[in-house]
VMD Tcl script that draws the C-alpha trace (Angstrom):
set ca {
  {176.06 78.02 21.21}
  {173.80 79.63 18.61}
  {174.22 83.05 20.19}
  {177.97 82.58 20.51}
  {178.39 81.49 16.89}
  {176.53 84.48 15.48}
  {178.22 87.04 17.74}
  {181.74 85.79 17.10}
  {181.09 86.57 13.47}
  {180.57 90.20 14.47}
  {183.60 90.68 16.68}
  {185.93 91.26 15.39}
  {201.52 85.92 13.93}
  {211.57 78.86 9.24}
  {210.45 76.02 7.75}
  {214.15 75.21 8.12}
  {213.85 75.50 11.88}
  {210.80 73.28 12.23}
  {210.88 69.54 12.73}
  {209.97 68.11 9.34}
  {207.53 65.68 10.93}
  {205.28 68.47 12.19}
  {204.11 69.50 8.73}
  {204.08 66.10 7.08}
  {201.01 64.47 8.73}
  {198.55 66.98 7.24}
  {199.46 66.26 3.64}
  {199.50 62.52 4.21}
  {196.39 62.31 6.39}
  {193.51 60.15 5.13}
  {190.48 62.03 3.96}
  {187.83 62.18 6.70}
  {184.15 61.92 5.87}
  {182.56 65.36 6.08}
  {179.00 65.47 7.31}
  {177.65 68.69 5.81}
  {174.52 70.09 7.41}
  {172.84 73.20 8.71}
  {175.10 75.69 10.49}
  {174.49 76.16 14.21}
  {172.41 79.30 14.62}
  {171.59 79.34 10.93}
  {173.46 81.00 8.07}
  {172.87 84.31 6.30}
  {172.72 82.47 2.96}
  {170.63 79.28 2.82}
  {173.20 77.71 0.48}
  {175.83 77.75 3.22}
  {176.37 74.51 5.08}
  {178.70 73.57 7.91}
  {180.77 70.59 9.01}
  {183.58 69.80 11.44}
  {187.10 68.50 10.85}
  {188.96 66.63 13.57}
  {192.60 67.70 14.02}
  {195.32 66.88 16.57}
  {195.49 69.25 19.49}
  {199.28 68.77 19.50}
  {200.84 68.10 16.10}
  {204.09 67.03 17.79}
  {202.13 64.33 19.66}
  {199.09 63.41 17.53}
  {198.09 60.66 19.94}
  {197.51 63.15 22.75}
  {193.94 63.96 21.71}
  {191.99 65.84 19.09}
  {189.90 68.99 18.76}
  {187.28 70.05 16.24}
  {187.50 72.81 13.65}
  {184.16 74.14 12.40}
  {184.08 74.90 8.67}
  {181.48 76.27 6.26}
  {181.00 76.16 2.50}
  {179.02 77.60 -0.37}
  {179.77 75.54 -3.49}
  {180.94 76.97 -6.79}
  {178.11 78.63 -8.67}
  {179.10 76.91 -11.92}
  {180.41 73.33 -11.55}
  {181.62 73.37 -15.15}
  {183.93 76.31 -14.35}
  {184.97 75.13 -10.90}
  {188.70 75.29 -10.19}
  {188.77 74.38 -6.49}
  {188.44 75.91 -3.03}
  {189.00 79.49 -1.88}
  {189.78 79.56 1.84}
  {188.61 82.78 3.49}
  {191.19 83.37 6.24}
  {190.00 85.80 8.93}
  {191.86 88.48 10.81}
  {192.48 88.57 14.51}
  {193.78 86.43 15.98}
  {190.35 85.73 17.37}
  {188.37 86.40 14.20}
  {186.10 83.91 12.45}
  {185.27 83.52 8.76}
  {182.51 80.98 9.36}
  {179.84 83.30 7.90}
  {182.12 84.80 5.25}
  {180.95 82.53 2.40}
  {177.51 84.11 2.91}
  {178.76 87.65 3.54}
  {182.05 89.04 2.23}
  {182.36 86.10 -0.16}
  {179.26 87.30 -1.97}
  {181.06 90.56 -2.79}
  {183.41 88.59 -5.00}
  {182.65 88.95 -8.71}
  {180.59 86.28 -10.39}
  {183.52 84.73 -12.25}
  {185.37 84.16 -8.95}
  {182.31 82.61 -7.29}
  {182.01 80.31 -10.30}
  {185.63 79.18 -10.02}
  {185.67 78.35 -6.32}
  {183.83 76.81 -3.43}
  {183.96 79.51 -0.75}
  {185.13 77.99 2.54}
  {185.19 79.68 5.95}
  {186.22 78.38 9.36}
  {186.46 79.15 13.05}
  {190.16 78.82 14.00}
  {191.23 76.44 16.76}
  {189.94 77.53 20.13}
  {187.17 79.74 18.73}
  {183.55 78.60 19.13}
  {181.89 76.68 17.55}
  {185.24 74.94 17.08}
  {186.47 73.40 20.33}
  {186.52 76.55 22.50}
  {188.97 77.97 24.99}
  {188.57 80.70 27.62}
  {190.60 82.73 30.10}
  {188.03 83.48 32.80}
  {188.98 87.16 32.93}
  {187.24 89.74 35.06}
  {184.72 91.93 33.24}
  {186.99 94.95 33.56}
  {189.87 93.12 31.90}
  {187.75 92.65 28.78}
  {187.72 96.40 28.14}
  {189.56 97.41 24.96}
  {191.78 99.77 26.97}
  {192.95 96.76 29.02}
  {193.41 94.41 26.08}
  {195.59 97.05 24.42}
  {198.19 98.28 26.92}
  {197.64 102.05 27.18}
  {200.05 103.56 29.75}
  {198.83 105.70 32.63}
  {198.47 109.45 31.97}
  {201.93 110.10 33.42}
  {203.48 107.36 31.26}
  {203.77 104.80 34.03}
  {203.35 101.18 32.99}
  {203.15 99.68 36.49}
  {199.43 99.13 36.05}
  {199.97 97.49 32.67}
  {202.52 95.09 34.16}
  {200.09 94.17 36.96}
  {197.34 93.66 34.38}
  {199.63 91.40 32.34}
  {200.43 89.18 35.35}
  {196.80 88.90 36.42}
  {195.47 88.18 32.94}
  {198.22 85.72 32.02}
  {197.64 83.84 35.29}
  {193.92 83.65 34.52}
  {194.56 82.28 31.02}
  {196.97 79.68 32.39}
  {194.44 78.62 35.04}
  {191.32 78.52 32.87}
  {192.71 77.79 29.42}
  {193.51 74.12 29.96}
  {195.87 72.25 27.69}
  {194.38 73.74 24.52}
  {195.56 77.29 25.19}
  {199.16 76.02 25.08}
  {198.62 74.75 21.52}
  {197.18 77.90 19.96}
  {199.62 79.29 17.40}
  {199.77 80.53 13.84}
  {201.74 77.47 12.73}
  {199.10 75.17 14.20}
  {196.34 77.16 12.51}
  {198.17 76.63 9.21}
  {198.43 72.91 9.93}
  {194.72 72.84 10.72}
  {194.03 74.44 7.36}
  {195.96 71.70 5.64}
  {193.81 69.13 7.43}
  {190.78 71.05 6.15}
  {192.23 70.89 2.64}
  {192.66 67.12 2.93}
  {189.15 66.73 4.37}
  {187.75 68.60 1.38}
  {189.59 66.24 -0.96}
  {191.59 69.02 -2.59}
  {195.16 68.65 -3.87}
  {195.67 72.42 -3.64}
  {193.80 75.39 -2.17}
  {193.55 79.07 -2.99}
  {193.10 81.63 -0.21}
  {192.11 85.20 0.57}
  {193.67 86.18 3.89}
  {192.96 89.53 5.51}
  {194.96 91.34 8.23}
  {196.26 88.68 10.65}
  {195.02 86.25 8.02}
  {197.86 87.47 5.79}
  {200.34 86.07 8.27}
  {198.39 82.80 8.45}
  {198.37 82.66 4.66}
  {202.09 83.39 4.46}
  {202.87 80.72 7.07}
  {200.67 78.20 5.24}
  {202.47 79.05 1.99}
  {205.80 78.51 3.76}
  {204.91 75.22 5.42}
  {202.88 73.78 2.53}
  {204.06 75.54 -0.64}
  {203.12 72.58 -2.86}
  {199.52 72.80 -1.61}
  {198.94 76.42 -2.68}
  {197.20 77.63 -5.83}
  {196.27 81.35 -5.93}
  {197.01 83.24 -2.71}
  {195.76 86.78 -2.01}
  {197.12 88.51 1.09}
  {195.15 91.67 1.92}
  {196.33 94.28 4.51}
  {199.62 92.70 5.35}
  {201.46 92.05 8.60}
  {205.17 92.49 9.18}
  {206.46 88.86 9.29}
  {209.51 89.56 11.53}
  {210.15 86.12 13.13}
  {211.96 87.64 16.09}
  {209.03 89.86 17.13}
  {205.87 88.64 15.34}
  {202.96 90.32 17.20}
  {205.27 92.80 18.93}
  {206.03 94.18 15.47}
  {202.30 94.40 14.71}
  {201.63 96.32 17.91}
  {204.54 98.66 17.17}
  {203.11 99.24 13.71}
  {200.27 101.31 15.17}
  {202.74 104.17 15.65}
  {203.21 104.61 11.92}
  {199.72 103.46 10.96}
  {198.00 106.11 13.06}
  {200.37 108.80 11.79}
  {199.52 107.73 8.22}
  {195.74 107.91 8.70}
  {195.10 110.68 11.24}
  {195.67 113.47 8.66}
  {192.81 112.00 6.61}
  {190.55 112.21 9.66}
  {191.72 115.76 10.31}
  {190.84 116.84 6.76}
  {187.42 115.21 7.01}
  {186.72 116.58 10.51}
  {187.43 120.16 9.42}
  {185.43 120.24 6.20}
  {182.80 123.01 5.92}
  {179.32 121.57 5.93}
  {180.33 118.47 7.88}
  {177.70 118.11 10.65}
  {180.40 116.50 12.82}
  {183.01 119.17 12.17}
  {185.36 119.59 15.14}
  {187.67 122.37 13.94}
  {187.97 125.10 11.34}
  {191.13 123.74 9.72}
  {192.83 120.37 9.45}
  {195.89 121.74 11.26}
  {193.78 122.38 14.36}
  {192.45 118.82 14.74}
  {195.57 117.07 16.04}
  {196.35 119.57 18.84}
  {192.65 119.63 19.74}
  {192.62 115.84 20.08}
  {195.77 115.85 22.22}
  {194.44 118.60 24.51}
  {191.13 116.81 24.91}
  {192.83 113.49 25.73}
  {194.99 115.24 28.36}
  {191.93 116.89 29.88}
  {190.13 113.58 30.09}
  {193.22 112.03 31.69}
  {192.86 114.57 34.49}
  {189.05 114.79 34.61}
  {187.25 111.69 33.30}
  {183.53 111.91 32.55}
  {181.25 109.20 34.00}
  {179.92 106.87 31.28}
  {177.31 104.46 32.69}
  {177.08 101.17 30.83}
  {180.49 101.46 29.19}
  {183.55 99.39 30.09}
  {185.19 101.15 31.89}
  {182.33 103.30 33.09}
  {184.11 106.56 32.34}
  {185.36 108.48 29.35}
  {189.01 109.03 30.14}
  {191.96 109.93 27.94}
  {192.80 106.35 27.06}
  {189.20 105.56 26.12}
  {189.33 108.52 23.73}
  {192.65 107.25 22.32}
  {191.26 103.74 21.90}
  {188.18 105.16 20.14}
  {190.53 107.09 17.85}
  {192.40 103.89 17.01}
  {189.20 101.98 16.21}
  {187.72 104.87 14.22}
  {190.72 105.16 11.92}
  {190.08 101.64 10.60}
  {187.63 103.08 8.08}
  {186.53 106.57 6.97}
  {183.00 105.35 7.62}
  {183.91 105.30 11.32}
  {185.28 108.84 11.42}
  {181.96 110.28 12.69}
  {182.18 108.12 15.82}
  {185.42 109.78 16.91}
  {184.27 113.26 15.95}
  {181.01 112.91 17.89}
  {182.83 111.62 20.95}
  {185.22 114.59 20.79}
  {182.32 117.03 20.47}
  {180.46 115.42 23.37}
  {183.55 115.44 25.59}
  {184.10 119.12 24.88}
  {180.59 119.72 26.22}
  {181.27 117.50 29.24}
  {178.78 114.85 28.06}
  {178.93 111.35 26.59}
  {176.92 109.57 23.88}
  {175.10 106.31 24.66}
  {177.46 103.57 25.79}
  {178.88 101.65 22.82}
  {177.44 98.22 22.15}
  {179.62 95.28 23.13}
  {179.40 91.54 22.52}
  {178.47 89.38 25.53}
  {181.26 88.67 27.99}
  {181.18 84.95 27.11}
  {182.08 85.81 23.52}
  {184.79 88.27 24.54}
  {186.25 85.65 26.87}
  {186.56 83.21 23.98}
  {187.93 85.73 21.46}
  {190.40 87.13 23.99}
  {191.70 83.69 24.93}
  {192.31 82.76 21.29}
  {194.08 86.07 20.67}
  {196.18 85.81 23.81}
  {197.18 82.21 23.26}
  {198.17 82.80 19.66}
  {200.07 86.05 20.21}
  {201.91 84.77 23.26}
  {202.72 81.28 21.95}
  {204.06 82.40 18.56}
  {207.14 84.05 20.04}
  {208.56 84.80 23.51}
  {208.03 88.40 24.64}
  {210.66 90.19 26.78}
  {210.13 89.93 30.54}
  {212.25 92.89 31.73}
  {210.04 95.86 32.75}
  {212.94 98.28 32.26}
  {212.99 97.63 28.52}
  {209.28 98.34 28.20}
  {209.58 101.52 30.27}
  {212.38 102.80 28.04}
  {210.54 101.96 24.82}
  {207.26 103.48 26.04}
  {208.96 106.74 27.02}
  {210.56 107.05 23.58}
  {207.32 106.19 21.81}
  {205.29 108.74 23.79}
  {207.74 111.46 22.81}
  {207.84 110.55 19.13}
  {204.19 109.54 18.62}
  {201.91 111.33 21.11}
  {198.73 110.18 19.36}
  {199.37 106.58 20.43}
  {200.86 107.62 23.80}
  {203.35 104.73 24.10}
  {200.80 101.91 23.76}
  {202.48 100.27 20.72}
  {205.70 99.62 22.69}
  {204.07 98.55 25.95}
  {203.77 95.19 27.71}
  {200.78 93.06 26.79}
  {199.85 90.02 28.85}
  {202.42 88.11 26.77}
  {205.12 89.80 28.89}
  {203.93 87.60 31.78}
  {202.95 84.51 29.75}
  {204.05 81.43 31.72}
  {204.51 79.08 28.75}
  {207.55 79.20 26.47}
  {206.93 78.81 22.72}
  {206.88 75.17 21.66}
  {208.70 75.91 18.40}
  {210.40 78.85 16.69}
  {208.27 81.30 14.74}
  {208.03 80.44 11.06}
  {210.44 82.48 8.93}
  {208.81 83.64 5.69}
  {211.17 83.23 2.73}
  {211.25 83.46 -1.06}
  {211.39 79.67 -1.48}
  {208.25 78.32 -3.14}
  {205.95 78.89 -6.11}
  {205.40 82.41 -7.41}
  {201.66 82.49 -6.83}
  {201.07 85.19 -4.19}
  {199.47 88.61 -4.71}
  {199.64 91.21 -1.93}
  {197.12 94.07 -1.92}
  {197.62 96.95 0.48}
  {196.08 100.33 1.25}
  {198.59 103.16 1.24}
  {197.15 104.45 4.54}
  {196.23 101.71 7.02}
  {196.27 102.23 10.82}
  {196.61 98.58 11.80}
  {198.77 97.04 9.09}
  {200.70 100.01 7.74}
  {202.39 100.01 4.37}
  {205.79 100.07 6.09}
  {205.15 96.62 7.58}
  {203.53 95.26 4.44}
  {206.66 96.11 2.48}
  {208.63 93.86 4.84}
  {206.40 90.91 3.96}
  {206.82 91.80 0.28}
  {210.60 91.79 0.69}
  {210.58 88.46 2.55}
  {208.57 86.75 -0.19}
  {210.81 88.01 -2.99}
  {209.84 86.72 -6.42}
  {207.11 84.54 -4.95}
  {204.88 87.61 -4.79}
  {203.69 90.73 -6.54}
  {202.23 93.69 -4.68}
  {199.45 96.14 -5.49}
  {199.37 99.31 -3.38}
  {196.11 101.23 -3.63}
  {195.50 104.91 -2.95}
  {192.97 104.23 -0.20}
  {192.55 104.90 3.51}
  {191.58 102.36 6.14}
  {192.03 98.72 7.02}
  {191.21 96.02 4.43}
  {191.85 96.76 0.77}
  {190.20 94.33 -1.66}
  {186.51 95.07 -2.26}
  {186.52 97.39 0.77}
  {187.07 100.99 -0.37}
  {185.99 101.12 -3.99}
  {189.39 101.30 -5.66}
  {188.45 99.97 -9.10}
  {192.03 99.37 -10.24}
  {193.03 97.41 -7.15}
  {189.80 95.41 -7.04}
  {190.04 94.49 -10.74}
  {193.66 93.41 -10.40}
  {192.90 91.03 -7.53}
  {189.69 89.71 -9.11}
  {191.50 88.98 -12.37}
  {194.18 87.03 -10.51}
  {191.63 84.92 -8.64}
  {189.50 84.26 -11.70}
  {192.19 83.63 -14.29}
  {195.55 83.42 -12.54}
  {196.75 86.55 -14.37}
  {199.01 88.53 -12.06}
  {200.85 91.82 -12.66}
  {204.28 91.30 -14.18}
  {205.67 93.68 -11.58}
  {204.46 95.53 -8.49}
  {202.03 98.33 -9.25}
  {200.33 101.34 -7.72}
  {196.59 101.98 -8.17}
  {195.49 105.58 -7.67}
}
mol new
graphics top color blue
foreach p $ca { graphics top sphere $p radius 0.5 }
foreach p [lrange $ca 0 end-1] q [lrange $ca 1 end] { graphics top cylinder $p $q radius 0.2 }
display resetview
């Protein structure tokens, strides 16, 4: 468990339509007794302690059994200035914030750390909370399998077979818990955490998928929210949910790749791949096509070859931050020579099994995905033609296309009903949560929110890329409650 806990920290979607009784028990629940103690596997900061909160596995049937949610805390650094609790909501699904009070939480300015206890957690299903797994084959844990890259000729037959096999494995090995993983249930768990902490209201900093969790929490429990920061924001479309997030990679990659091309063509760059920025895109596409036809063996990697889709997946991961640009450039340079770098490090399979199961259960339970292969084939063909960098992957069939369990409730519809206490912060160029999708969340929230767009590249905005204007705006809101009167742009 110690190894699993530490590694998970490194790995790294209408209230009116819901039965009213589903949300009510959290707010009314009696306060449990929290037994704070040392975190399993230790903590990066000795001040951080951990505890567990017991929650219903099925909120529609609370008597059907309980699961545990692991939480962590570093108390306010000035009790006289303490305002309450700042929940650190991780991305994913499948991410953990259990170590975040010790890590990213310590990047917060002093006045914010004085105002709040910093609280992290491992979402339901993710160790050391009560864990879930899918029992997938090692090959199915490869990133190019978890994201549905079509075959070189555009065929998705292999993706459909992968979806059936992986969904069957999750249904067989996931037990009852995998059927109760969802964003709405994560939000309900957070309200049980709030009650366990003895807080009337909570503030939150949600990042990436955590923005959707934060928005859903604010929709289900608006009277329990204080200051809510949503950072790198997901499209909240209740008809598509994660399908919209996957589709967002088309625009996100188009937004960011020109920044990589400029960097990768700069004179003096030791990882320079081309003489001009205009040459980088066609070079990448030619190289991916060559690797489609002639993969290079890559011992120790998963899969054990550098093929076109592995290069595309590396491109996707590398665009998450300019600091990762050298990884893609070096792989392109090696492939041009017919060689490969050392195999990339990967978490243990046991950790990937757990993370993958949480992601799969959440994505597939939030909303029903289409089952008809013809629709996916049509969408993939159009996407490949319009967005060759992502080669049709954003419109393809994930394992959710074969998920055997129907959603237990409709996806939560985000609306403008509730207190005006939300601040969105968003990079202008983000491959995973593009500005185009973030603007849809901004529109859904209406006057409940203000939005700060920052002139930065990469995923994650607040305290991530050194934009002083954006960072100061968010910090001021958390520390004092002062929020921009209107949306603003920070260059």
